C-alpha positions as CSV (number, residue, x, y, z in Angstrom):
1,M,44.7,-3.9,21.6
2,A,45.5,-6.9,23.4
3,N,43.1,-10.0,22.5
4,R,41.9,-10.5,26.0
5,H,39.5,-13.5,24.9
6,L,42.2,-15.3,24.1
7,A,44.0,-14.6,27.2
8,R,41.0,-16.0,28.9
9,S,40.9,-19.3,26.8
10,I,44.9,-19.9,27.8
11,V,43.9,-19.4,31.5
12,L,40.7,-21.3,31.0
13,Q,43.2,-24.4,29.7
14,T,45.5,-23.7,32.3
15,L,42.9,-24.0,35.0
16,F,41.4,-27.3,33.5
17,E,44.6,-29.0,33.5
18,W,45.8,-27.6,36.8
19,D,42.2,-29.1,38.3
20,T,42.2,-32.5,36.7
21,T,45.8,-33.3,37.1
22,H,45.9,-31.9,41.1
23,A,49.2,-29.9,40.1
24,S,50.5,-27.5,42.3
25,L,50.4,-23.9,42.3
26,K,54.1,-23.5,41.1
27,D,53.3,-26.0,38.5
28,A,50.2,-23.7,37.6
29,A,52.8,-21.3,36.4
30,A,54.5,-23.4,34.2
31,I,51.4,-24.6,32.7
32,L,50.5,-21.3,31.8
33,T,54.0,-20.6,30.2
34,R,53.2,-23.6,28.3
35,N,50.2,-22.9,27.0
36,A,50.8,-19.5,26.2
37,A,53.6,-20.2,23.9
38,E,51.6,-22.6,21.8
39,F,48.7,-20.7,21.9
40,A,48.9,-17.0,22.7
41,G,49.6,-14.7,19.7
42,D,51.5,-11.7,19.4
43,D,48.6,-9.3,20.7
44,T,47.5,-11.6,23.6
45,D,48.4,-9.9,26.9
46,Q,50.9,-11.9,29.2
47,P,50.7,-10.2,32.1
48,F,47.1,-10.2,32.4
49,M,47.2,-14.0,32.2
50,E,49.6,-14.3,34.6
51,R,47.5,-11.7,36.8
52,L,44.1,-13.6,36.2
53,L,45.6,-17.0,36.8
54,S,47.0,-15.8,40.1
55,G,44.2,-14.3,41.2
56,V,41.6,-16.8,41.1
57,L,44.3,-19.4,42.6
58,A,45.0,-16.9,45.3
59,K,41.1,-16.5,45.8
60,K,40.2,-20.1,44.8
61,D,38.7,-21.1,48.4
62,D,36.5,-17.8,48.8
63,I,35.0,-18.5,44.8
64,D,34.6,-22.1,45.6
65,L,32.2,-21.3,48.5
66,V,30.4,-18.3,46.2
67,I,29.5,-21.1,44.0
68,E,28.1,-23.3,46.6
69,K,26.1,-20.6,47.6
70,A,25.0,-19.6,44.3
71,A,24.4,-23.0,43.1
72,P,23.7,-25.6,46.2
73,E,21.9,-28.2,44.7
74,W,25.6,-28.8,42.5
75,P,28.5,-29.7,45.2
76,L,31.9,-28.6,43.4
77,E,32.9,-32.2,42.5
78,R,29.8,-32.6,40.7
79,I,30.2,-29.9,39.1
80,A,32.0,-30.5,35.2
81,P,35.8,-29.7,35.3
82,I,35.5,-26.9,32.9
83,D,32.1,-25.4,34.0
84,R,34.1,-25.2,37.7
85,N,36.7,-23.3,35.9
86,I,35.2,-21.1,34.0
87,L,32.7,-20.2,37.2
88,R,35.9,-19.5,39.1
89,M,37.4,-17.4,36.6
90,G,34.3,-15.8,36.0
91,L,34.0,-15.5,39.8
92,F,37.3,-13.8,39.8
93,E,36.9,-11.1,37.4
94,L,33.3,-10.1,38.6
95,L,34.2,-9.9,42.6
96,F,37.8,-8.9,42.4
97,S,38.8,-7.5,39.4
98,D,38.8,-4.0,38.8
99,R,35.0,-2.5,37.4
100,A,37.2,0.1,35.7
101,Q,38.8,-2.5,33.5
102,V,36.3,-5.5,33.6
103,P,32.9,-4.4,33.8
104,A,30.8,-7.2,35.8
105,K,28.5,-7.6,32.5
106,V,32.1,-8.0,30.5
107,A,32.9,-10.7,33.3
108,I,29.7,-12.7,32.8
109,N,29.3,-12.4,29.1
110,E,33.1,-13.6,28.6
111,A,32.6,-16.8,30.8
112,I,29.1,-17.3,29.3
113,E,31.2,-17.7,25.6
114,L,34.0,-19.4,27.3
115,A,31.4,-21.9,28.2
116,K,29.5,-22.3,24.8
117,T,33.0,-22.6,23.2
118,F,34.4,-25.2,25.7
119,G,31.6,-26.6,27.8
120,G,28.5,-29.1,27.2
121,D,24.9,-28.6,25.6
122,S,23.8,-27.0,28.9
123,S,27.5,-25.3,30.2
124,G,25.9,-21.9,29.2
125,R,22.7,-22.0,30.5
126,F,24.5,-23.2,34.2
127,V,27.4,-20.4,33.9
128,N,24.7,-17.8,33.4
129,G,22.5,-19.2,36.1
130,V,25.3,-19.1,38.8
131,L,26.9,-15.8,37.9
132,G,23.7,-14.0,37.3
133,A,22.2,-15.1,40.8
134,V,26.1,-13.4,42.2
135,Y,25.4,-10.9,40.4
136,K,22.2,-10.1,41.9
137,E,23.1,-10.8,45.4
138,L,26.0,-8.3,45.1
139,G,22.6,-5.9,44.0
140,E,24.2,-4.6,40.6
141,P,21.5,-3.4,38.1
142,G,20.5,-5.7,36.1
143,K,18.9,-4.9,32.7
144,N,16.5,-7.9,32.4
145,E,15.3,-8.1,35.8
146,Q,14.2,-4.5,35.4
147,G,12.2,-5.6,31.8
148,V,10.5,-7.9,33.7
149,K,6.8,-7.3,33.8
150,K,4.7,-7.7,37.1
151,T,2.3,-10.2,34.9
152,K,5.3,-12.3,34.0
153,R,6.9,-11.7,37.2
154,E,4.1,-13.6,38.8
155,E,4.3,-16.6,36.6
156,L,7.9,-17.5,37.7
157,P,8.3,-20.6,39.6
158,L,8.2,-19.1,43.4
159,E,10.4,-20.2,46.0
160,K,9.7,-19.6,49.8
161,M,12.4,-18.2,52.4
162,G,12.1,-17.3,55.9
163,G,14.7,-15.0,57.7
164,A,15.1,-13.6,61.0
165,I,16.8,-11.0,63.1
166,V,17.9,-13.1,66.2
167,Y,18.4,-11.3,69.3
168,A,19.2,-11.8,73.1
169,R,19.0,-9.9,76.3
170,H,22.4,-10.1,78.1
171,E,24.0,-7.8,81.1
172,G,20.8,-5.4,80.6
173,Q,21.8,-5.0,76.7
174,Y,20.1,-6.4,73.5
175,Y,22.7,-8.4,71.2
176,L,21.6,-9.7,67.5
177,A,23.0,-12.7,66.3
178,L,23.7,-11.8,62.4
179,V,26.1,-13.9,59.8
180,H,28.8,-12.6,57.5
181,D,29.0,-14.2,53.6
182,V,31.7,-14.8,51.4
183,F,31.1,-11.2,49.5
184,G,31.9,-9.2,52.6
185,R,28.4,-8.5,54.6
186,W,26.7,-8.8,57.5
187,T,23.1,-10.5,57.0
188,L,20.4,-12.2,58.4
189,S,20.1,-16.1,58.9
190,K,17.8,-17.2,56.5
191,G,16.9,-20.4,54.3
192,H,14.1,-22.8,52.4
193,I,10.7,-23.1,54.1
194,E,8.6,-24.6,51.3
195,H,7.9,-27.8,53.6
196,D,7.5,-26.0,56.7
197,A,3.9,-26.0,58.1
198,T,4.0,-22.6,58.8
199,P,6.8,-19.4,57.9
200,E,7.3,-19.0,61.9
201,E,8.3,-22.8,62.2
202,G,10.6,-23.1,58.9
203,V,12.3,-19.8,60.6
204,A,12.8,-21.4,63.4
205,R,14.2,-24.4,62.3
206,V,16.5,-22.4,59.9
207,I,17.9,-20.8,63.0
208,K,18.5,-24.1,64.3
209,E,20.6,-25.7,61.5
210,E,22.5,-22.2,60.7
211,L,23.3,-20.9,63.8
212,G,22.9,-23.9,66.3
213,L,20.3,-21.6,68.5
214,D,17.1,-22.8,70.0
215,A,15.0,-19.2,68.8
216,K,11.1,-18.3,69.6
217,V,9.9,-16.8,66.5
218,E,7.8,-13.3,67.4
219,S,6.2,-11.0,65.5
220,Q,6.9,-10.5,61.3
221,V,8.8,-6.9,60.9
222,G,9.3,-7.5,57.2
223,E,9.0,-9.2,53.8
224,N,10.8,-8.6,50.2
225,E,10.5,-10.3,47.0
226,Y,12.8,-10.2,44.0
227,V,14.0,-12.2,40.8
228,A,17.0,-14.2,41.2
229,S,18.7,-16.6,38.6
230,H,18.8,-20.6,39.1
231,P,22.0,-22.4,37.5
232,E,18.9,-25.1,36.5
233,K,15.6,-23.4,36.7
234,G,16.5,-20.0,35.1
235,K,14.5,-17.2,36.6
236,V,12.9,-17.7,40.0
237,R,10.8,-15.8,42.2
238,K,11.9,-15.9,45.8
239,H,9.6,-14.2,48.8
240,V,11.1,-14.0,52.3
241,W,9.7,-13.4,55.1
242,F,11.5,-11.8,58.4
243,F,10.8,-12.5,61.9
244,L,12.0,-11.5,65.4
245,A,13.1,-14.1,67.0
246,S,14.4,-14.3,70.9
247,C,16.8,-17.0,72.5
248,D,19.2,-17.4,75.0
249,F,22.6,-15.4,74.6
250,E,24.7,-19.0,73.7
251,P,27.5,-19.5,71.9
252,I,26.4,-19.8,67.9
253,T,27.7,-23.0,66.0
254,L,27.5,-21.5,62.3
255,K,26.9,-24.4,60.0
256,K,29.7,-24.0,57.3
257,S,27.8,-24.2,54.3
258,G,26.1,-22.0,51.9
259,G,28.7,-19.4,51.4
260,L,28.5,-17.9,55.2
261,D,32.2,-17.6,56.6
262,D,31.4,-16.1,60.2
263,A,28.6,-15.6,62.4
264,K,28.5,-13.5,65.8
265,W,26.5,-11.6,68.0
266,F,26.6,-7.6,68.2
267,R,25.4,-5.1,70.7
268,L,22.3,-2.8,69.3
269,Q,25.1,0.1,69.5
270,D,27.7,-1.4,67.2
271,I,25.4,-2.9,64.1
272,I,25.7,1.1,62.5
273,D,28.7,0.5,61.5
274,L,28.3,-2.6,59.9
275,N,28.2,-3.6,56.2
276,F,24.5,-4.4,55.4
277,Y,23.0,-5.1,51.9
278,D,20.5,-2.2,51.1
279,D,17.2,-4.1,51.3
280,M,18.2,-5.6,54.8
281,L,18.8,-2.3,56.3
282,P,14.8,-1.5,56.4
283,I,14.2,-4.9,57.6
284,V,17.1,-4.4,60.5
285,T,15.7,-0.9,61.2
286,T,12.2,-2.3,61.7
287,A,13.3,-5.2,64.2
288,V,15.6,-3.0,66.3
289,Q,12.3,-0.3,66.6
290,T,10.4,-3.0,67.6
291,L,13.0,-4.0,70.3
292,L,13.2,-0.5,71.6
293,S,9.5,0.0,72.0
294,S,7.7,-0.2,75.6
295,E,6.3,-3.4,74.8
296,H,10.2,-4.8,74.5
297,I,11.6,-2.5,77.1
298,H,9.1,-3.7,80.2
299,A,8.9,-7.1,78.8
């Protein structure tokens, strides 16, 4: 069986050299050829290395946005080059590889082992935190998270977040303002509200900062709580309050950060075909039912 772990190590060395020397994409292929000739054994999968390298480079911009979303306190330039490229390679395998060939747990574990071998003292934990956060965001079953008892869960650090189903009336129809993330899902505008006087004030601020819309926050339509991995804090408890929020039907100005790549207005009848996260569907459904209630129809 081909030595995939060694193959990943060689690709990592190639990415590190490519990144730190600001080499071109064409140069990256030559660097891989040189590294493979020096370090690869007879059982090292050369086609696998070539696919992995070309895939990471092709998806680099998307992957970097994912890193920003999962580790917002760590700008890319502040992440050690070896950790940065371990994350790029691990995230490529986690997000874009064939799951039958590279199961999610394999992608994560391989990246953590590379971090422990080639990174600093805290690299393994940092890589584990970022990949764990993305793994949770994807909705993959997490054995560790399922094993967290309620009492232990309540002892985890709490992060308060607020989100909104932003709506407007236009030409006699309701429209919803939704954001699209780099994982390929349409979802709701949300952000941290720990320092706001009330959840409502925090949500109004988040909408303004993220979408450029002046919204009036109305009734709460749901809330959820989940355990996520933080690159530095480890496991944290995130509690999210969701509200209806109304505003004028104006152009959306998306803040290009946090892993979001698009934002649009959608008519209610058009959202049924959108790719939502499973835990967002009940929130959106409740909001739509509220909008279509007699209270809103006759408002």
